C-alpha positions in Angstrom: -32.6 16.1 13.8 -30.8 15.1 10.6 -29.0 11.7 10.1 -26.6 11.6 7.3 -26.9 8.8 4.8 -24.3 6.0 4.9 -21.9 5.8 2.0 -22.1 2.4 0.2 -19.0 0.4 1.0 -17.4 -1.9 -1.5 -16.8 -5.4 -0.3 -13.5 -7.3 -0.9 -15.3 -9.7 -3.2 -15.9 -6.9 -5.7 -12.3 -6.0 -5.8 -10.2 -7.6 -8.6 -7.0 -7.4 -6.5 -8.7 -9.5 -3.8 -9.3 -12.3 -6.3 -5.7 -12.2 -7.4 -4.6 -12.6 -3.8 -7.1 -15.4 -3.2 -5.9 -17.4 -6.2 -2.3 -16.9 -5.4 -2.7 -17.8 -1.7 -4.6 -21.0 -2.8 -1.7 -21.9 -5.1 0.8 -21.2 -2.5 -0.9 -23.2 0.2 -1.3 -26.1 -2.2 2.5 -26.0 -3.0 3.3 -25.9 0.7 1.2 -29.0 1.3 2.9 -30.8 -1.5 6.4 -29.9 -0.3 5.7 -31.4 3.2 5.4 -34.8 1.4 7.7 -34.2 -1.5 10.8 -33.9 0.7 10.5 -36.8 3.2 9.2 -39.2 0.6 12.3 -39.3 -1.7 14.5 -39.2 1.4 13.0 -42.4 2.6 12.2 -44.2 -0.6 15.1 -43.2 -2.8 17.9 -42.4 -0.3 16.9 -44.8 2.4 17.3 -42.0 5.0 17.4 -42.9 8.7 14.9 -41.7 11.3 17.6 -39.2 12.4 18.0 -37.8 8.9 14.2 -37.4 8.5 14.1 -35.6 11.9 16.9 -33.2 10.7 14.7 -32.5 7.6 11.8 -31.6 9.8 14.0 -29.4 12.1 15.5 -27.5 9.1 12.0 -26.8 7.8 11.2 -25.0 11.1 14.6 -23.3 11.5 13.8 -20.2 9.2 11.0 -19.3 11.6 13.6 -17.7 13.8 14.0 -15.1 11.0 10.3 -14.1 11.2 11.1 -10.8 13.0 13.5 -9.6 10.3 11.1 -10.9 7.6 8.3 -8.7 9.0 10.6 -5.6 9.1 11.5 -6.2 5.4 7.9 -6.8 4.5 6.9 -3.4 6.0 9.5 -1.5 4.0 9.0 -3.0 0.6 6.0 -3.5 -1.7 4.0 -6.6 -0.8 3.2 -7.9 -4.2 6.8 -8.5 -5.4 7.6 -10.2 -2.1 4.7 -12.7 -2.6 5.6 -13.4 -6.2 9.4 -13.8 -5.6 9.0 -16.0 -2.5 6.6 -18.4 -4.4 8.8 -18.5 -7.5 11.9 -19.2 -5.4 10.1 -22.0 -3.6 8.8 -23.5 -6.8 12.2 -23.3 -8.5 14.0 -24.8 -5.5 11.5 -27.7 -5.2 11.9 -28.5 -8.9 15.5 -29.3 -8.4 14.6 -32.4 -6.4 12.9 -34.4 -9.2 15.5 -33.1 -11.7 18.4 -34.3 -9.6 16.6 -37.7 -9.0 16.2 -38.2 -12.8 19.9 -37.8 -13.4 20.8 -39.9 -10.3 22.6 -37.2 -8.3 20.1 -36.6 -5.6 21.6 -36.5 -2.1 20.4 -35.9 1.5 22.5 -32.8 1.6 20.5 -31.3 -1.3 17.3 -32.1 0.5 18.6 -30.3 3.5 19.4 -27.2 1.4 16.0 -27.3 -0.3 14.2 -27.6 3.0 16.0 -24.5 4.3 15.2 -22.5 1.2 11.5 -23.5 1.2 11.2 -22.6 4.9 12.8 -19.2 4.4 10.5 -18.5 1.4 7.5 -19.5 3.4 8.4 -17.2 6.3 8.9 -14.2 3.9 5.6 -15.0 2.1 3.7 -15.2 5.3 5.1 -11.9 6.5 4.2 -10.2 3.2 0.6 -11.6 3.4 -0.1 -10.3 6.9 -1.9 -7.1 7.9 0.0 -3.9 7.1 0.6 -1.9 10.3 0.6 1.4 8.4 -3.0 0.7 7.4 -5.1 3.3 9.3 -8.5 1.8 8.5 -8.6 -0.2 11.8 -6.7 2.2 14.0 -9.7 3.4 15.9 -11.0 -0.1 16.4 -7.7 -1.3 17.8 -7.0 1.7 20.1 -10.5 2.3 21.6 -13.0 0.0 23.3 -16.5 -0.1 21.8 -19.2 1.8 23.6 -22.1 -0.2 25.0 -25.2 0.5 22.9 -28.9 -0.3 23.1 -29.9 -3.0 20.7 -32.3 -0.7 18.9 -29.7 2.0 18.3 -26.5 1.7 16.3 -23.2 2.6 18.1 -21.9 6.0 17.1 -25.3 7.6 16.5 -24.4 10.3 18.9 -21.8 11.6 16.4 -24.6 12.4 14.0 -27.5 13.5 16.3 -25.8 15.3 19.2 -27.2 12.8 21.7 -25.6 9.7 23.1 -27.1 6.2 23.3 -29.0 7.1 26.5 -30.5 10.3 24.9 -28.3 12.7 26.8 -27.2 15.8 24.9 -23.5 15.8 24.1 -21.2 17.8 21.9 -21.4 17.0 18.2 -18.2 15.5 16.9 -16.5 17.0 13.9 -17.1 15.2 10.6 -14.5 12.6 9.6 -11.8 13.7 7.1 -12.6 12.9 3.5 -10.8 10.0 1.9 -9.7 10.6 -1.6 -8.4 8.1 -4.1 -6.2 8.5 -7.1 -3.9 6.5 -9.4 -2.0 6.1 -12.6 -3.3 5.6 -16.2 -3.1 1.8 -16.2 -4.5 1.4 -12.7 -1.6 -0.7 -11.4 -0.4 2.0 -8.9 -3.1 3.6 -6.8 -3.3 5.5 -3.5 -5.6 6.7 -0.8 -5.1 10.0 1.0 -7.0 11.6 3.9 -7.8 15.2 4.5 -8.5 18.4 2.6 -6.2 19.5 -0.2 -3.5 22.0 0.7 -1.7 24.6 -1.4 -2.9 23.5 -4.9 -0.5 25.2 -7.3 1.0 25.0 -10.7 4.7 24.7 -11.3 6.6 25.5 -14.5 10.1 24.7 -13.4 12.5 23.0 -15.8 12.0 19.6 -14.0 8.2 19.7 -14.3 8.1 20.7 -18.0 10.6 18.0 -19.0 9.1 15.2 -17.0 5.5 16.0 -17.9 6.0 17.2 -21.4 3.7 20.1 -20.7 3.9 23.8 -19.7 3.0 23.1 -16.1 2.0 20.5 -13.5 -0.8 20.9 -10.9 0.4 19.8 -7.5 -1.9 19.3 -4.4 -0.6 18.8 -0.9 -1.7 16.3 1.8 -0.1 15.1 5.0 2.6 12.6 4.2 1.4 10.1 6.8 -2.1 10.1 5.4 -1.2 8.6 2.1 -1.0 4.8 1.5 -0.5 2.7 -1.6 -3.5 0.4 -2.3 -3.0 -0.7 -5.9 -1.9 -4.2 -7.0 1.5 -2.7 -8.0 2.3 -1.5 -4.5 4.6 1.6 -4.2 5.7 3.5 -7.3 9.2 3.7 -8.7 11.1 6.5 -7.2 13.3 9.0 -9.0 15.4 11.7 -7.3 15.1 14.9 -9.4 17.0 16.7 -6.7 19.2 15.4 -3.9 16.4 16.0 -1.3 13.4 15.6 -3.6 11.9 12.3 -4.9 9.2 11.7 -7.4 7.0 8.6 -7.7 6.1 7.1 -11.0 4.1 4.0 -12.0 6.7 1.5 -13.2 4.2 0.1 -15.8 2.7 3.2 -17.5 5.1 5.9 -16.4 2.4 8.2 -14.8 3.9 10.8 -12.4 1.9 10.6 -9.2 3.7 12.1 -6.2 6.6 14.3 -5.1 8.0 14.5 -1.6 10.9 16.3 0.0 13.0 14.4 2.6 12.4 16.8 5.5 8.7 17.6 4.7 5.6 16.5 6.5 3.6 17.0 3.3 3.5 15.0 0.2 2.4 16.5 -3.1 0.2 14.5 -5.5 -0.4 15.4 -9.1 -3.8 17.1 -9.2 -5.2 15.2 -12.1 -4.2 11.8 -10.8 -7.0 12.3 -8.2 -10.3 10.7 -9.0 -12.1 13.7 -7.4 -10.4 17.0 -8.3 -12.8 19.2 -6.4 -11.1 21.9 -4.3 -7.9 21.7 -6.2 -8.1 24.9 -8.3 -4.6 26.4 -8.3 -4.0 29.4 -6.0 -0.4 29.9 -7.0 2.0 29.4 -9.9 5.7 28.5 -9.1 8.3 29.6 -11.6 5.7 31.6 -13.5 8.5 33.6 -15.1 9.8 30.5 -16.8 6.4 29.5 -18.2 5.8 29.7 -21.9 4.5 33.2 -22.9 1.3 31.9 -24.5 0.0 30.3 -21.4 -2.5 32.6 -19.6 -3.6 31.4 -16.1 -6.4 32.8 -14.0 -5.6 31.6 -10.5 -8.3 30.8 -7.9 -8.5 33.1 -4.8 -6.4 31.8 -1.9 -8.7 31.0 1.0 -5.8 31.5 3.4 -4.8 35.0 2.1 -5.7 38.0 4.1 -8.9 39.6 2.7 -9.0 43.4 2.1 -11.1 45.3 4.7 -13.8 47.6 3.6 -13.2 51.3 4.3 -16.0 53.8 4.8 -16.2 56.8 2.4 
């Protein structure tokens, strides 16, 4: 029997984006710890707040937690990185108004109430953006299925590779897992992962493609829309509607065109050369070929889905 070699897996510690997140979370937690002291202290020492007023401060700090459900919905629909940055900057700017107001002698308990509410809301949104993304498919199998009991000397899942289960009984061999491809823009800020085999790789020479790319054609490769997720530090791309029902995604930093998707389509098209692995993406068609420049000569690859001619006997 043949056992396939395991593919080396990159740990989070080797990913630069993980270090960015780790440092930002450390700074955010430090700021949150400071704010828990920075608000009650001036209320008592400078404003001589009563016990009831300090209790109101504590209550207002917890009140934004009621918005956690809506914060989670907003977090799932927007890029995570801007939410983390904006929430921390808003909290820092709001907290800075306390010493500024105290220096000029205009600090009031009402201002501390307002600052407490804003800090609480910023923390709720930050925590929602920093949590697990429910669209991440990497743990879907782990969450939806219970692990099979395995013998200590055999790894779980060996039956998928050998055709025998953990007790040595012959079972049907599972199909290989779909291939995961990666791709991204020129600067590396906007990156994606997509699962599956490329579908309908083709060139397009329509007016939109030639103007946007500055070239005679663009290579498009199709994948299932629900298999693509954005994994770069910049989150989702910037979207531009080149047609009422068609959107294109660009890196907001370097301008690379990465994807194109129609509103009613289950497929999403990625630019072929934004893929890190371009194998299997030789174009089998050429849209708007009649509009292509006359000096461009293209030899298309054979379409694997086209009907093959049958041999006839002489």
